[in-house]
C-alpha positions as CSV (number, residue, x, y, z in Angstrom):
1,X,72.4,-35.3,14.9
2,X,71.8,-39.1,15.6
3,X,70.6,-38.5,19.1
4,X,68.0,-35.8,18.0
5,X,66.9,-38.5,15.3
6,X,66.5,-41.5,17.5
7,X,64.9,-39.1,19.7
8,X,62.3,-38.3,17.1
9,X,61.7,-41.6,16.3
10,X,60.8,-42.3,19.6
11,X,58.8,-39.6,20.1
12,X,57.1,-40.3,17.2
13,X,56.2,-43.9,17.8
14,X,54.9,-43.0,21.0
15,X,52.7,-40.6,19.6
16,X,51.7,-42.6,17.6
17,X,50.7,-45.2,19.5
18,X,48.5,-43.0,21.5
19,X,46.7,-41.4,18.9
20,X,46.8,-43.8,16.0
21,X,42.8,-43.1,15.5
22,X,42.9,-39.2,15.1
23,X,42.8,-37.9,11.9
24,X,44.5,-34.2,10.9
25,X,44.8,-31.7,8.1
26,X,48.1,-32.1,6.3
27,X,47.6,-29.1,4.2
28,X,48.2,-27.4,7.7
29,X,51.5,-28.7,8.0
30,X,52.1,-28.0,4.4
31,X,51.5,-24.5,4.8
32,X,53.6,-23.8,8.3
33,X,56.9,-25.5,6.1
34,X,55.9,-23.1,3.0
35,X,55.7,-19.9,5.3
36,X,59.2,-20.7,6.7
37,X,60.1,-20.6,2.8
38,X,58.1,-17.6,2.2
39,X,60.0,-15.7,4.8
40,X,63.8,-16.7,3.5
41,X,62.9,-16.1,0.2
42,X,61.7,-12.3,1.2
43,X,65.1,-12.0,3.6
44,X,67.0,-12.8,0.5
45,X,68.2,-10.8,-2.0
46,X,70.1,-13.0,-4.3
47,X,67.4,-14.2,-6.9
48,X,69.3,-17.3,-8.0
49,X,69.1,-18.2,-4.0
50,X,65.3,-17.6,-4.2
51,X,64.8,-19.6,-6.7
52,X,66.5,-22.5,-5.1
53,X,64.7,-22.3,-1.7
54,X,61.4,-21.9,-3.5
55,X,62.7,-25.3,-5.8
56,X,63.9,-27.0,-2.6
57,X,60.4,-26.4,-0.8
58,X,58.1,-27.7,-3.8
59,X,60.2,-30.8,-4.3
60,X,60.1,-31.2,-0.4
61,X,56.8,-31.2,-0.9
62,X,56.3,-33.5,-3.6
63,X,58.6,-36.2,-1.8
64,X,56.7,-35.9,1.6
65,X,53.9,-36.9,-0.2
66,X,55.4,-40.0,-2.4
67,X,57.0,-41.2,0.5
68,X,53.7,-41.2,2.1
69,X,51.8,-42.6,-0.7
70,X,54.2,-45.5,-1.0
71,X,54.4,-46.0,3.1
72,X,51.0,-45.3,4.8
73,X,48.0,-47.3,4.5
74,X,45.7,-44.9,3.0
75,X,42.0,-45.1,1.8
76,X,41.5,-44.3,-2.0
77,X,40.2,-41.0,-0.9
78,X,43.2,-40.1,1.2
79,X,45.3,-41.3,-1.8
80,X,43.3,-38.9,-4.3
81,X,43.1,-35.9,-2.3
82,X,47.4,-36.3,-1.7
83,X,47.4,-36.9,-5.4
84,X,45.5,-33.7,-6.3
85,X,47.7,-31.4,-3.8
86,X,50.6,-33.2,-5.5
87,X,49.5,-32.0,-8.5
88,X,48.9,-28.4,-7.3
89,X,52.3,-28.3,-6.0
90,X,54.1,-29.7,-9.2
91,X,52.2,-27.1,-11.4
92,X,53.5,-24.1,-9.2
93,X,56.9,-25.7,-9.5
94,X,56.5,-25.7,-13.3
95,X,55.2,-21.9,-13.2
96,X,58.3,-21.2,-11.3
97,X,60.7,-22.5,-13.8
98,X,59.3,-22.0,-16.7
99,X,58.4,-25.7,-17.4
100,X,55.1,-28.0,-19.2
101,X,53.5,-25.0,-20.7
102,X,54.2,-22.1,-17.9
103,X,55.9,-19.1,-18.6
104,X,59.3,-18.6,-16.2
105,X,58.5,-16.4,-13.5
106,X,61.2,-13.5,-13.8
107,X,63.6,-12.8,-11.2
108,X,62.1,-9.1,-10.3
109,X,58.7,-11.3,-9.5
110,X,60.1,-14.0,-7.0
111,X,59.2,-12.3,-3.8
112,X,55.6,-11.8,-5.6
113,X,55.5,-15.4,-6.7
114,X,56.2,-16.7,-3.2
115,X,53.3,-14.6,-1.4
116,X,51.1,-15.6,-4.3
117,X,52.0,-19.5,-3.7
118,X,51.3,-18.7,-0.1
119,X,48.1,-17.6,-0.5
120,X,46.9,-20.2,-3.2
121,X,47.7,-22.6,-0.4
122,X,46.2,-20.5,2.4
123,X,43.0,-20.3,0.3
124,X,42.9,-23.7,-0.9
125,X,39.5,-24.8,-0.6
126,X,40.2,-28.3,0.4
127,X,41.2,-29.6,3.3
128,X,43.4,-33.3,3.2
129,X,42.9,-35.0,6.3
130,X,44.5,-38.2,6.6
131,X,45.5,-40.2,9.4
132,X,48.0,-38.9,12.0
133,X,50.5,-41.5,11.7
134,X,50.6,-40.2,8.1
135,X,51.2,-36.8,9.1
136,X,53.8,-37.5,11.6
137,X,56.0,-39.0,8.4
138,X,55.6,-35.9,6.5
139,X,56.7,-33.9,9.3
140,X,59.4,-35.8,9.9
141,X,60.4,-36.2,6.2
142,X,60.2,-32.5,5.9
143,X,62.7,-32.3,8.8
144,X,64.8,-34.7,7.7
145,X,65.0,-33.4,3.9
């Protein structure tokens, strides 16, 4: 495990030094990650496990954004885009759990909710473009969480 982590970090630094000035659409990274969650949710029968999978996925995305906001050198526009995206993810998590004025998603509707959430992220009318360095941090954080 430690060897894999060190290798991953070295690859990230190598890519970072080669492509420092490039920009990447961060929403694609989250879409791919959430797609994996939806597949797991769909293949699971237990409603409690489905809810845990969705909560963990939303939490991982929020934590990744918060870590990027605190560690990456982002422009005001990039920070605002990430903050908006984080707020949308938090709203989905609140809806799932019935907090912050939302009705809790019923156990029987968890598959539909995961599909709905995935479609929501897929059809988001915004593209969050940040530097490649920040995207690599997001990918690492999502892998390690």
